[in-house]
C-alpha positions as CSV (number, residue, x, y, z in Angstrom):
1,M,120.7,106.0,117.8
2,R,118.1,108.7,117.0
3,V,115.6,107.9,114.0
4,L,113.3,110.5,112.6
5,I,110.1,108.6,110.8
6,T,108.0,110.8,108.6
7,G,104.6,109.6,108.0
8,N,104.6,107.4,111.2
9,L,100.7,107.8,111.6
10,G,99.8,106.0,108.6
11,Y,99.5,102.3,107.3
12,V,102.9,101.3,107.4
13,G,104.3,103.5,110.2
14,P,103.0,101.6,113.2
15,L,104.5,98.5,112.1
16,V,107.9,100.3,111.4
17,V,107.8,101.6,115.0
18,R,107.1,98.2,116.3
19,Q,110.0,96.6,114.4
20,L,112.5,99.3,115.3
21,R,111.5,99.3,118.9
22,E,112.1,95.5,119.1
23,A,115.3,95.7,117.1
24,M,116.7,98.9,118.7
25,P,115.0,98.9,122.3
26,H,117.3,102.0,123.2
27,A,116.9,104.1,120.1
28,E,115.2,107.4,120.3
29,L,112.4,107.2,117.8
30,I,110.9,110.6,116.5
31,G,107.7,110.8,114.5
32,Y,106.8,113.5,112.2
33,D,103.2,113.4,110.7
34,S,100.4,115.6,109.3
35,A,98.0,113.4,111.1
36,F,95.2,113.2,108.3
37,F,94.7,109.5,109.3
38,A,95.8,109.5,112.9
39,H,92.3,108.8,113.9
40,C,91.8,105.7,111.5
41,L,92.7,103.1,114.1
42,T,91.6,99.6,113.4
43,S,93.1,97.9,116.2
44,S,91.9,97.3,119.9
45,D,95.5,97.1,121.2
46,A,97.4,100.0,122.7
47,L,98.1,103.2,120.6
48,P,100.8,102.4,118.2
49,E,102.8,105.5,119.2
50,I,103.6,104.3,122.6
51,G,106.8,103.1,120.8
52,I,107.7,106.7,119.8
53,N,109.5,108.9,122.2
54,I,108.6,112.3,120.5
55,Q,105.8,113.0,118.2
56,H,105.7,116.1,116.1
57,F,102.8,117.2,114.0
58,G,103.4,119.0,110.6
59,D,103.3,119.0,107.0
60,V,106.4,117.5,105.4
61,R,106.6,120.3,103.1
62,D,107.4,122.5,106.0
63,L,109.6,120.3,108.1
64,P,112.0,122.4,109.9
65,G,115.7,121.5,109.5
66,T,116.5,122.1,113.3
67,L,114.4,118.8,113.7
68,L,117.1,116.9,112.1
69,S,119.9,118.1,114.5
70,G,121.6,115.1,116.2
71,V,119.4,112.6,114.0
72,D,121.2,109.5,112.8
73,A,118.7,108.2,110.2
74,V,115.5,109.4,108.5
75,V,112.9,107.1,107.4
76,H,110.8,108.9,104.9
77,L,107.3,107.3,104.6
78,A,105.4,110.5,104.4
79,A,103.5,110.7,100.8
80,V,100.1,111.0,99.0
81,S,100.1,107.3,99.0
82,N,98.2,105.6,96.3
83,D,97.2,106.0,92.6
84,P,93.6,107.2,93.2
85,M,94.9,110.1,95.5
86,G,97.6,110.9,93.1
87,N,95.0,111.2,90.4
88,R,92.7,113.4,92.5
89,F,95.6,115.5,93.8
90,E,98.2,115.5,91.0
91,A,99.9,118.7,91.9
92,V,99.9,118.2,95.5
93,T,101.5,114.7,94.8
94,E,104.2,116.4,93.0
95,S,104.7,118.8,95.7
96,I,104.6,116.4,98.7
97,N,106.0,113.2,97.1
98,A,108.9,114.6,95.1
99,K,109.7,118.1,96.0
100,A,109.3,117.7,99.7
101,S,111.2,114.4,99.7
102,L,114.3,115.8,97.9
103,R,114.1,118.8,100.2
104,L,114.1,116.6,103.1
105,A,117.2,114.7,101.9
106,D,119.2,117.9,101.5
107,L,118.2,119.1,104.9
108,A,119.3,115.7,106.2
109,R,122.7,116.0,104.5
110,I,123.3,119.3,105.7
111,A,122.5,118.1,109.3
112,G,125.0,115.3,109.0
113,V,122.4,112.6,109.0
114,R,124.1,109.3,108.3
115,T,121.3,107.4,106.8
116,F,118.4,108.4,104.6
117,V,115.8,105.8,103.6
118,F,113.1,106.6,101.1
119,A,109.9,104.3,100.7
120,S,109.7,104.1,96.9
121,S,107.6,101.9,94.8
122,C,107.8,99.0,92.2
123,S,105.0,100.9,90.5
124,I,107.5,102.9,88.8
125,Y,107.9,100.2,86.2
126,G,104.6,100.9,84.8
127,S,103.3,98.5,82.3
128,V,105.6,96.0,81.1
129,E,105.6,92.6,79.4
130,G,108.3,89.9,79.4
131,K,110.6,89.2,82.1
132,P,110.4,90.6,85.6
133,R,111.9,93.9,86.0
134,R,115.4,94.4,87.7
135,E,116.9,97.6,89.0
136,S,118.8,98.2,85.8
137,D,115.8,98.3,83.8
138,P,113.9,101.4,82.4
139,V,111.1,102.7,84.3
140,H,108.0,103.7,82.7
141,P,105.8,105.4,85.5
142,I,102.1,105.8,84.3
143,T,100.4,107.5,87.3
144,A,101.2,110.6,89.3
145,Y,102.0,108.5,92.3
146,A,104.5,106.4,90.4
147,R,106.0,109.5,88.6
148,S,106.6,111.1,92.0
149,K,108.5,108.1,93.2
150,A,110.7,107.9,90.0
151,E,111.2,111.8,90.1
152,T,112.5,111.6,93.8
153,E,114.8,108.6,92.9
154,W,116.1,110.7,89.9
155,G,116.6,113.7,92.0
156,L,118.7,111.8,94.7
157,R,120.9,110.6,91.8
158,T,121.8,114.2,90.9
159,M,122.4,115.4,94.4
160,D,125.8,115.2,96.1
161,L,124.6,113.3,99.2
162,A,128.1,112.3,100.4
163,P,128.8,111.3,103.1
164,M,125.2,110.5,103.7
165,T,123.9,106.9,102.7
166,A,120.6,106.9,100.9
167,T,118.4,103.6,100.1
168,C,115.4,103.8,97.9
169,L,113.2,101.1,98.7
170,R,111.2,99.9,95.6
171,F,108.4,98.2,97.7
172,A,106.0,95.8,96.0
173,T,102.4,96.6,96.6
174,A,101.6,96.7,100.2
175,C,99.2,94.3,102.0
176,G,98.3,92.8,105.5
177,M,96.8,93.7,108.8
178,S,97.9,97.0,110.5
179,P,96.7,99.1,113.4
180,R,95.6,101.7,110.7
181,L,94.3,99.4,108.3
182,R,93.7,100.5,104.6
183,L,91.2,98.7,102.3
184,D,92.4,100.6,99.1
185,L,95.0,97.9,98.6
186,V,94.1,95.1,96.2
187,L,94.5,92.0,98.6
188,N,93.0,93.9,101.6
189,D,90.1,94.9,99.5
190,F,89.6,91.3,98.4
191,V,89.6,89.8,102.1
192,A,87.0,92.6,103.2
193,C,84.9,91.9,100.1
194,A,84.8,88.4,101.1
195,L,83.9,89.0,104.7
196,A,81.3,91.7,104.1
197,T,79.5,90.3,101.0
198,G,80.8,86.7,100.5
199,E,82.1,87.7,97.1
200,V,85.4,89.0,95.9
201,T,84.7,91.7,93.3
202,V,87.5,92.1,90.9
203,L,87.2,95.5,89.1
204,S,89.6,94.7,86.3
205,D,89.7,91.6,84.0
206,G,92.0,90.0,86.6
207,S,95.0,89.6,84.1
208,P,97.5,92.5,85.5
209,W,100.5,91.4,87.5
210,R,101.2,92.8,90.8
211,P,104.1,91.9,93.2
212,L,103.0,92.1,96.9
213,I,104.6,92.5,100.3
214,D,103.2,92.2,103.7
215,V,103.4,95.2,105.9
216,T,105.4,93.4,108.5
217,D,108.0,92.5,106.0
218,M,108.3,96.0,104.7
219,A,109.1,97.2,108.2
220,R,111.9,94.6,108.4
221,A,113.2,95.7,105.2
222,I,113.4,99.4,106.5
223,E,115.3,98.2,109.5
224,W,117.9,96.7,107.1
225,A,118.1,99.8,105.1
226,I,118.9,102.0,108.3
227,M,121.9,99.8,109.2
228,R,123.1,99.1,105.6
229,D,126.6,99.4,105.2
230,P,127.3,101.5,102.1
231,R,130.0,98.8,100.7
232,A,126.8,96.6,100.1
233,G,125.1,98.4,97.2
234,G,126.8,101.8,97.3
235,N,126.3,105.1,98.8
236,L,123.0,105.5,96.8
237,L,121.1,102.4,96.1
238,S,117.8,101.7,94.5
239,V,116.6,98.2,95.3
240,N,113.3,96.0,94.6
241,V,111.8,95.0,97.9
242,G,109.7,91.8,98.1
243,S,109.9,88.2,97.1
244,D,109.9,86.5,93.7
245,I,107.2,84.1,95.0
246,W,104.8,87.0,95.5
247,N,104.4,88.0,91.8
248,Y,100.8,87.3,91.3
249,Q,98.0,88.2,88.6
250,V,95.1,89.8,90.4
251,K,93.0,86.9,89.5
252,D,95.4,84.6,91.4
253,L,95.0,86.9,94.5
254,A,91.1,86.6,94.3
255,N,91.4,82.9,94.1
256,A,93.8,82.6,97.1
257,V,91.2,84.5,99.1
258,Q,88.4,82.2,97.9
259,M,90.5,79.2,99.1
260,S,91.1,80.7,102.5
261,L,87.6,81.8,103.1
262,P,85.5,78.7,101.9
263,G,82.1,79.6,100.5
264,T,83.4,82.9,99.0
265,R,82.4,83.6,95.3
266,V,84.7,85.4,92.9
267,S,83.4,88.0,90.3
268,I,85.6,89.1,87.6
269,N,84.7,92.0,85.2
270,A,85.7,90.3,82.1
271,I,84.7,93.2,79.7
272,A,86.7,95.8,81.8
273,E,89.1,98.1,80.2
274,P,92.7,96.6,80.4
275,D,94.4,98.0,83.6
276,R,97.8,99.1,82.3
277,R,99.4,98.8,85.7
278,S,101.0,95.3,85.2
279,Y,104.4,94.3,86.0
280,R,106.4,91.5,87.5
281,V,109.5,92.3,89.5
282,D,112.9,90.5,89.9
283,F,113.9,90.6,93.7
284,S,117.3,88.8,93.2
285,L,119.4,91.9,94.4
286,F,117.4,92.3,97.7
287,R,118.2,88.6,98.4
288,E,121.9,89.2,97.7
289,L,122.1,92.2,99.9
290,A,119.8,91.4,102.7
291,P,119.9,87.7,103.4
292,L,118.8,88.1,107.1
293,H,115.9,90.5,106.3
294,Q,114.0,88.7,103.4
295,P,110.2,88.7,103.5
296,Q,108.9,85.9,105.9
297,M,105.0,86.2,105.4
298,L,103.3,84.0,102.8
299,L,100.2,85.0,101.1
300,P,97.9,82.6,103.2
301,E,99.0,83.8,106.3
302,S,98.6,87.6,105.3
303,I,95.0,86.7,104.3
304,R,94.5,84.9,107.8
305,R,95.8,87.8,109.6
306,L,93.5,90.2,107.7
307,Q,90.6,87.9,108.3
308,T,91.4,87.7,112.1
309,G,92.0,91.5,112.4
310,L,88.7,92.6,110.3
311,T,86.6,89.9,112.4
312,E,88.0,91.5,115.7
313,M,86.9,94.7,114.4
314,G,83.5,93.6,113.9
315,F,83.7,94.4,110.3
316,G,80.9,93.9,107.9
317,D,80.4,97.0,105.8
318,A,79.5,96.0,102.2
319,N,80.0,99.6,101.4
320,F,83.5,100.0,102.8
321,R,84.9,101.5,99.6
322,N,83.1,104.7,100.9
323,S,84.3,104.4,104.4
324,S,87.2,105.8,106.3
325,L,89.1,102.7,105.6
326,V,89.9,104.1,102.1
327,R,92.3,106.9,102.4
328,L,90.7,109.1,99.4
329,K,87.6,109.1,101.2
330,V,89.1,110.5,104.5
331,L,90.7,113.3,102.5
332,D,87.5,114.0,100.6
333,R,85.5,114.3,103.9
334,L,88.1,116.6,105.7
335,I,88.0,118.9,102.6
336,S,84.1,118.9,102.5
337,S,84.2,120.0,106.1
338,S,86.7,122.7,105.5
339,R,89.0,121.3,107.8
340,L,91.5,120.4,104.9
341,S,92.3,122.7,101.9
342,P,92.5,121.4,98.3
343,D,96.3,121.4,98.5
344,L,96.1,119.4,101.6
345,R,96.9,121.8,104.3
346,W,95.0,121.8,107.6
347,C,92.8,124.9,107.3
348,Q,93.0,125.6,111.1
349,A,96.9,125.6,111.1
350,R,96.9,127.9,108.0
351,A,94.3,130.4,109.7
352,S,96.4,130.4,113.0
353,A,99.4,131.2,110.9
354,T,98.2,134.2,109.3
């Protein structure tokens, strides 16, 4: 089997490569990435890409159709990957996350790719009260990032993908340790706060609901989606990926970190403006379709692994929100140094192409 993984040099990609290499030892794994964050390594282990057979560098907006020749499955992770970046680069988010994703799906179909796996997000549910959201419920994306994911899912539904099988994995909010750790994710941020300052600083009032999933369980879900039989879910499937027990209010996450790291204080901004991004999610369809690939990680274990990983890094930066562990800061510094253009293209690559 030949598997193309876009965005493999990010936060999730190294865990996906590890999972697929273990599950499919003889598969040919091909990476394709713009390499914005390739240097953001946070592990003392070997380079994560030792599990890749071939690594290509390029902008997903320009991915050549020839690269898909003979590929059996595409795992599409490449994206402007969170709300702060989406707000800062709104037009680029639309171009990369939606337009380029649909272009890639069409190229994959033309090339005869058997399976297309799209990393979507539960954030498309937006701000909702009441019962946990199911796949059949309306979506109300309220950020550029969430809108781009919803637009891609809608676009896939309007395309004639046959005979290709496509799976949109609506992931809960990612968390957990990775060889390219991000600290711009809520649980990761809280653990980093606790270690660096002894205090978890909650910027909101703590009331919003968030479903979470450890990055290792995201990788297991992607393995399932690659092998998914279209008779289980249909030729095009959108499915919430996570676990019902991982639906937490933000204040509960802060308290869980406090319990895991004794002596930690919790500071909640009770007068903060309400965070509209609040939703609970129903994961029963994923339980039904993927019984052997259910999330295995529990919240205390994710916290422990983050604590261990950050400690082994010698982490202690109280100003980490302005560091390279926050993806938006990496992009801002690349732009300010004229290495990256405001539309997120490498300036050197652009100059050499003219």
